[in-house]
C-alpha positions in Angstrom: -12.8 -62.8 15.7 -14.5 -60.5 18.1 -14.5 -57.6 15.6 -15.9 -60.0 12.9 -18.8 -61.1 15.2 -19.5 -57.4 16.0 -19.7 -56.5 12.3 -22.1 -59.4 11.6 -24.3 -58.3 14.5 -24.3 -54.7 13.3 -25.1 -55.7 9.8 -28.2 -57.7 10.7 -29.4 -55.7 13.7 -28.9 -52.2 12.5 -29.7 -52.2 8.8 -32.7 -52.6 6.6 -33.9 -52.1 3.0 -36.6 -49.8 1.7 -38.7 -50.5 -1.4 -36.5 -48.6 -3.8 -33.5 -50.8 -2.9 -31.4 -48.0 -1.3 -29.5 -49.4 1.7 -30.3 -47.4 4.9 -28.3 -48.3 7.9 -29.5 -47.6 11.4 -27.0 -47.8 14.1 -27.7 -48.1 17.8 -25.4 -45.8 19.7 -24.4 -48.5 22.2 -23.2 -50.7 19.4 -20.7 -48.2 18.1 -17.0 -47.9 18.9 -17.2 -46.0 22.1 -14.6 -43.8 23.8 -15.1 -41.8 27.1 -18.9 -42.2 27.1 -21.2 -43.7 29.5 -23.8 -46.4 28.6 -27.1 -45.6 30.2 -30.5 -47.4 30.5 -33.8 -45.7 29.7 -37.1 -47.4 28.7 -37.8 -44.5 26.3 -34.7 -45.2 24.4 -34.4 -47.7 21.6 -33.5 -51.1 23.0 -33.8 -49.4 26.4 -30.2 -48.0 26.2 -28.3 -45.0 25.0 -24.9 -43.3 25.3 -24.3 -40.1 27.2 -21.5 -37.6 26.5 -20.1 -35.6 29.3 -17.2 -33.2 28.7 -15.4 -35.6 26.3 -16.4 -38.6 24.2 -16.7 -40.2 20.8 -18.7 -42.8 19.0 -17.9 -44.3 15.6 -19.7 -46.6 13.2 -19.0 -47.9 9.7 -21.7 -47.6 7.0 -21.6 -49.6 3.8 -23.2 -47.2 1.2 -24.5 -48.6 -2.1 -23.9 -45.5 -4.2 -22.2 -42.1 -3.9 -24.4 -39.2 -3.1 -26.0 -37.1 -0.4 -27.7 -38.8 2.6 -29.7 -37.5 5.5 -28.0 -38.2 8.8 -30.8 -38.6 11.5 -29.6 -38.6 15.1 -32.0 -39.3 17.9 -30.7 -37.3 20.8 -31.4 -35.3 23.9 -29.7 -32.0 24.7 -30.9 -30.8 28.1 -30.4 -27.2 29.3 -29.6 -25.6 25.9 -28.4 -26.0 22.4 -25.2 -28.1 21.8 -22.5 -28.1 19.2 -20.6 -31.4 18.5 -18.3 -32.6 15.7 -19.6 -34.9 13.0 -16.8 -37.3 12.0 -17.2 -38.4 8.3 -14.3 -40.3 6.8 -11.5 -37.7 6.9 -13.7 -34.7 7.7 -14.5 -33.1 11.0 -17.7 -30.9 10.7 -19.3 -28.8 13.4 -23.0 -29.5 13.7 -25.7 -28.0 16.0 -28.3 -29.8 18.1 -31.2 -27.8 19.4 -32.2 -27.9 23.1 -34.3 -31.0 23.7 -35.4 -32.1 27.1 -37.1 -35.2 25.5 -35.9 -37.3 22.6 -35.7 -35.4 19.4 -34.3 -36.0 15.9 -31.6 -34.0 14.2 -31.5 -34.3 10.4 -29.0 -32.8 7.9 -27.6 -34.1 4.6 -24.0 -34.9 3.9 -22.0 -36.5 1.1 -21.0 -40.1 1.4 -18.8 -42.3 -0.9 -19.8 -45.6 -2.3 -18.6 -48.4 0.0 -17.4 -48.2 3.6 -17.7 -44.8 5.3 -16.6 -44.1 8.8 -19.2 -41.9 10.6 -19.2 -40.7 14.2 -19.7 -38.0 16.7 -17.0 -36.3 18.8 -17.8 -33.9 21.6 -17.3 -30.2 21.3 -19.6 -28.8 23.9 -20.5 -32.3 25.2 -23.3 -33.0 27.6 -25.7 -34.7 25.2 -27.4 -38.1 24.9 -27.4 -40.2 21.7 -29.9 -43.0 21.0 -29.3 -43.9 17.4 -28.2 -42.8 13.9 -30.1 -43.6 10.8 -29.1 -42.8 7.2 -31.4 -42.3 4.2 -31.0 -41.0 0.7 -31.5 -37.3 0.6 -33.6 -35.3 -1.9 -31.3 -32.6 -3.0 -32.5 -29.1 -3.9 -30.1 -26.8 -5.8 -30.0 -23.2 -4.6 -28.5 -19.9 -5.7 -27.5 -16.8 -3.6 -28.2 -14.0 -4.1 -31.4 -14.9 -5.9 -31.6 -11.3 -7.1 -28.6 -9.1 -8.1 -28.0 -5.7 -9.6 -25.0 -4.8 -11.7 -23.9 -1.3 -12.9 -22.1 -1.0 -16.2 -20.5 2.3 -15.1 -19.0 0.6 -12.0 -17.7 -2.9 -13.2 -17.1 -5.5 -10.5 -16.9 -9.3 -10.2 -20.2 -10.9 -9.3 -19.9 -13.5 -6.6 -22.6 -16.2 -6.4 -22.9 -19.1 -4.1 -24.4 -22.3 -5.6 -25.6 -25.3 -3.6 -24.6 -27.8 -6.3 -24.3 -30.9 -4.2 -21.1 -32.1 -5.9 -22.6 -31.7 -9.4 -20.5 -30.1 -12.1 -21.6 -26.7 -13.4 -21.8 -27.1 -17.1 -22.9 -23.7 -18.3 -24.1 -20.3 -17.1 -26.4 -18.0 -19.1 -27.8 -14.5 -18.6 -30.9 -14.5 -20.6 -30.0 -16.5 -23.7 -26.3 -15.5 -23.6 -23.7 -17.9 -22.3 -21.2 -16.1 -20.1 -17.7 -17.0 -18.9 -17.3 -17.7 -15.2 -14.8 -19.3 -12.8 -15.7 -21.7 -10.0 -14.0 -22.7 -6.8 -15.0 -24.8 -3.7 -17.0 -23.0 -1.1 -14.7 -23.5 2.0 -17.4 -23.9 4.7 -20.0 -26.3 3.2 -19.2 -29.4 1.1 -22.5 -29.0 -0.8 -21.6 -25.6 -2.3 -19.3 -23.7 -4.7 -18.5 -20.1 -5.3 -18.7 -18.8 -8.9 -17.4 -15.5 -10.1 -18.6 -13.7 -13.2 -16.0 -11.1 -14.4 -17.0 -7.7 -15.7 -16.0 -8.6 -19.3 -18.6 -11.3 -19.3 -21.2 -8.7 -18.5 -20.2 -5.9 -20.8 -22.3 -7.2 -23.7 -25.5 -7.9 -21.7 -28.1 -5.3 -22.5 -29.6 -3.1 -19.9 -32.7 -4.6 -18.3 -33.8 -7.5 -16.1 -32.6 -11.0 -17.1 -32.9 -14.5 -15.9 -29.6 -16.0 -14.7 -29.5 -19.7 -15.2 -26.9 -22.1 -13.8 -26.9 -25.5 -15.6 -25.8 -28.6 -13.6 -25.3 -32.2 -14.6 -28.9 -33.1 -13.7 -30.8 -29.9 -13.4 -30.6 -26.1 -13.2 -31.1 -23.3 -10.8 -32.2 -19.7 -11.6 -31.9 -16.2 -10.3 -32.5 -12.7 -11.5 -30.0 -10.0 -12.5 -30.8 -6.5 -13.4 -28.2 -4.6 -15.5 -28.3 -0.8 -15.2 -25.9 1.8 -16.6 -25.6 3.3 -13.1 -27.6 3.3 -9.8 -31.0 4.8 -10.1 -31.9 7.6 -7.6 -33.0 6.2 -4.2 -34.2 8.1 -1.2 -32.4 5.9 1.4 -29.5 3.5 1.3 -28.6 0.8 3.8 -25.1 -0.8 3.9 -24.5 -4.1 5.6 -20.7 -4.7 5.5 -19.0 -8.0 5.6 -17.6 -8.0 9.1 -17.9 -11.7 10.0 -19.7 -12.3 13.3 -20.8 -9.0 14.6 -23.2 -6.1 13.8 -22.8 -2.9 12.0 -25.2 -1.1 9.7 -24.8 2.2 7.9 -27.9 4.1 6.8 -27.8 7.1 4.5 -31.1 8.9 5.4 -33.2 10.7 2.8 -32.0 14.1 4.1 -28.4 13.1 3.5 -27.6 12.4 7.2 -25.6 9.4 8.3 -26.7 6.8 10.8 -24.6 4.0 12.3 -26.2 1.1 14.2 -23.4 -0.8 16.1 -19.8 -1.0 15.0 -18.8 -4.7 15.1 -15.8 -6.3 16.8 -12.7 -4.2 17.2 -10.8 -5.7 14.3 -13.8 -5.5 12.0 -14.4 -1.9 13.1 -10.7 -1.0 12.3 -10.1 -3.1 9.2 -13.5 -2.9 7.5 -16.0 -0.4 8.9 -13.9 2.7 9.4 -12.0 2.3 6.1 -15.4 1.8 4.4 -16.8 5.0 5.9 -13.6 6.9 5.0 -13.4 5.7 1.4 -17.0 6.8 1.0 -16.3 10.3 2.4 -18.3 9.8 5.6 -16.7 11.8 8.4 -19.8 12.8 10.3 -22.2 10.4 11.9 -25.4 12.3 12.8 -26.8 9.4 14.9 -24.8 6.5 16.4 -26.9 3.8 18.0 -25.6 0.9 20.1 -28.1 -1.8 20.5 -26.3 -3.2 23.6 -22.8 -3.5 25.1 -21.3 -6.7 23.8 -17.9 -6.5 22.0 -19.2 -7.8 18.7 -21.6 -4.8 18.6 -19.7 -2.0 20.5 -16.2 -2.7 19.3 -15.2 -3.8 22.8 -14.9 -0.2 24.0 -18.6 0.9 24.3 -18.3 2.7 21.0 -15.5 5.1 22.1 -13.4 4.6 19.0 -16.3 5.7 16.8 -17.0 8.6 19.1 -13.4 9.8 18.9 -12.7 9.3 15.2 -16.0 10.7 13.8 -18.1 13.8 14.4 -21.0 12.1 16.2 -23.9 14.5 16.6 -26.3 12.2 18.6 -25.7 9.0 20.6 -28.5 6.5 21.4 -28.3 3.2 23.4 -30.8 0.8 24.8 -31.7 3.1 27.8 -32.3 6.3 25.8 -35.9 5.5 24.8 -38.4 3.1 26.4 -39.9 0.2 24.5 -42.8 1.4 22.3 -41.2 4.9 21.8 -41.3 6.3 18.3 -39.4 9.2 16.8 -38.7 10.7 13.3 -35.5 11.6 11.6 -36.7 13.5 8.6 -38.9 11.2 6.6 -37.9 8.0 8.4 -39.9 6.7 11.4 -38.2 4.6 14.1 -40.0 2.6 16.8 -38.4 0.6 19.6 -39.8 -2.9 19.8 -37.5 -4.2 22.5 -35.2 -2.4 24.9 -33.4 -2.4 28.2 -36.4 -3.0 30.4 -37.4 -6.1 28.5 -34.5 -8.3 29.6 -32.2 -9.3 32.5 -28.9 -9.5 30.5 -27.3 -7.8 27.5 -28.9 -9.9 24.7 -32.5 -9.8 26.0 -32.0 -6.0 26.7 -30.8 -5.4 23.1 -32.6 -2.8 21.0 -34.9 -4.2 18.3 -36.1 -1.5 16.0 -38.7 -1.0 13.3 -37.5 1.4 10.6 -40.1 2.8 8.2 -39.6 4.9 5.0 -42.4 5.5 2.5 -44.1 2.2 3.4 -40.8 0.2 3.3 -40.0 -1.5 6.6 -36.9 -3.0 8.0 -37.2 -5.0 11.2 -33.8 -4.8 13.0 -33.6 -7.8 15.4 -30.5 -6.7 17.4 -29.4 -9.5 19.6 -32.8 -10.4 20.9 -33.9 -14.0 21.6 -37.1 -15.9 21.0 -38.5 -14.8 24.4 -38.3 -11.2 23.2 -39.9 -12.0 19.9 -42.8 -13.6 21.7 -43.3 -10.4 23.7 -43.1 -8.2 20.6 -45.8 -10.4 18.9 -48.0 -9.8 21.9 -47.3 -6.1 22.3 -46.9 -4.9 18.8 -48.7 -7.3 16.4 -49.3 -4.5 13.9 -45.5 -3.6 13.8 -44.0 -6.9 12.8 -44.4 -7.3 9.0 -41.5 -6.0 7.0 -39.8 -6.3 3.6 -36.4 -6.9 5.2 -35.5 -8.6 8.5 -32.1 -8.1 10.0 -31.5 -11.5 11.7 -31.5 -11.4 15.5 -28.3 -12.5 17.3 -26.6 -13.5 14.0 -28.8 -16.6 14.0 -26.6 -18.0 16.7 -29.1 -17.8 19.6 -32.8 -18.7 20.1 -35.2 -17.6 17.4 -39.0 -17.9 17.2 -39.9 -19.3 13.7 -43.5 -17.9 14.1 -42.1 -14.4 14.5 -40.2 -14.5 11.2 -43.1 -16.2 9.5 -45.2 -13.3 10.6 -42.7 -10.8 9.3 -42.8 -12.7 6.0 -39.8 -10.8 4.6 -38.6 -10.7 1.0 -35.0 -10.4 2.2 -33.2 -11.6 5.4 -29.7 -10.3 6.2 -27.5 -11.6 9.0 -23.9 -10.7 9.9 -22.5 -14.1 10.9 -19.6 -16.4 10.3 -19.3 -20.0 9.3 -20.1 -21.2 12.8 -23.7 -20.4 11.9 -23.8 -23.7 10.1 -23.4 -25.5 13.5 -26.3 -23.6 15.1 -29.8 -25.1 15.4 -31.2 -21.5 15.3 -30.0 -21.1 11.7 -30.0 -24.6 10.2 -33.2 -25.9 11.7 -35.4 -23.1 13.1 -34.6 -20.6 10.3 -33.6 -22.6 7.2 -36.1 -25.5 7.6 -38.8 -24.2 9.9 -39.0 -20.7 8.6 -37.4 -20.1 5.2 -38.5 -23.4 3.6 -42.0 -23.0 5.1 -42.4 -19.4 3.7 -41.0 -20.2 0.3 -43.5 -23.1 -0.1 -46.2 -20.5 0.0 -44.6 -17.6 -2.0 -44.6 -16.9 -5.7 -41.1 -15.6 -5.5 -38.7 -17.1 -2.9 -37.1 -15.0 -0.3 -33.4 -14.2 -0.3 -31.2 -14.9 2.7 -27.9 -13.0 2.5 -25.0 -13.6 4.9 -22.2 -11.2 3.9 -19.5 -13.8 4.6 -21.2 -15.9 1.8 -21.8 -13.3 -0.9 -20.2 -10.1 0.4 -21.4 -6.7 1.6 -25.0 -6.0 0.9 -26.3 -2.5 -0.2 -30.0 -1.8 -0.2 -31.5 1.2 -2.1 -35.0 2.2 -1.2 -37.6 4.6 -2.6 -40.8 3.0 -1.1 -42.3 -0.4 -0.3 -42.7 -1.3 -4.0 -39.5 0.2 -5.3 -36.3 -1.0 -3.6 -33.5 -3.3 -4.7 -30.1 -4.5 -3.6 -26.7 -5.6 -4.7 -23.8 -7.5 -3.1 -20.1 -6.9 -3.5 -18.4 -10.3 -3.2 -14.8 -10.2 -1.8 -14.7 -6.4 -1.9 -15.0 -5.6 1.8 -13.9 -2.0 1.4 -14.9 -0.1 -1.8 -16.5 3.0 -3.1 -20.3 2.4 -3.2 -21.8 4.0 -6.3 -24.3 6.7 -5.7 -23.5 7.1 -2.0 -22.6 10.5 -0.6 -21.8 12.1 -4.0 -19.8 9.2 -5.4 -21.7 9.6 -8.7 -21.8 13.3 -9.6 -24.1 12.6 -12.6 -26.9 11.1 -10.4 
């Protein structure tokens, strides 16, 4: 009887209708099923009360949803002292989600799939130490997406094309390149319920003529488009940049215009040994003319301050965050480097991390290292003329604090970040980048920017001639492979 009365109270006190007739529950935290949480009073909270998580805790509600689909989950919360990660409980799913630091009440919003009828929804502590006032649920406006938005394919070097589609549970009915239907396979994307991976095999691409084509993915109630350029082989490029798929970490290989090799960071030890070193070896790279360590964390220096790289390769020059002061510029052949952040700019490893501007024939890559928003603010004040770039290498794997204004000022065409699936539970990526930055910039751009996380779409290879002539391709599940046109891998080029 007590449970029946509670359900009646929740039904009438926590729910209301909107004009379109979609049922939108709102649940006060204190009315949920509570476990290991404290009930607190505060005049700024709804109904003057809220719940507080300490180290452990859980709250559960039941929502009666009128139709299956995607709904925005809006949590009113406080997270004092830093970002927090907790677990969203949704029927049988446990999903990590990230709440940004908030000294005052703030609202987290993210969309998730719900079934028609009764759905069990809740929060379970991961990091804990967070206040919850209420949860509201509203029908979400879904927007299909495709990654990469641009792709390059070489007929001489056939490979599977891997594409991530945010399809929001809708069936993919057809895929066309230009006007030609092509065969593909689809499988669930393991880290987000709203997405799938599709693979296009080489035989589906063999009859597509050379040139640029629109790639169209048709869904049950819409479509999403990208661009694919078919070439016989890679066109000559002065500089190549390789961003391998090493999960959470940092490693970037640069083939400079004079043929010399540069390595910026070397990832975690397992990624260095299983991905980076085999990738360098299979591409005939045994000499590293310049080895740069942005700072000494084990996801950047391999856990041994770069010693394995120094021992296994002929390293001609070693640079770290104390080699040059902030503001220092130097040339390596035709490429100009400038330090935007360095050792003197912080009090711990991340804020001391190198952030570097790399310029070649007007093309600019802004390498964010492991800097934080506080560093980005300083860079904007010191070097306002050095911020804009075609490519931004995401700072701190989008796990730490970022300054949306900084990336908006960069206004990049491509953003690359070496991360892992935990990035989906980081406020820095989901809110400050995806919503406050990427969506903001794309609303004012003729062509949307691309955001490539190698764990989503594979190793990324950029080929650069100048600011107006550069392109890129991704390599799907091939973590270690011969990169066409790199270091004599195509004798006809």
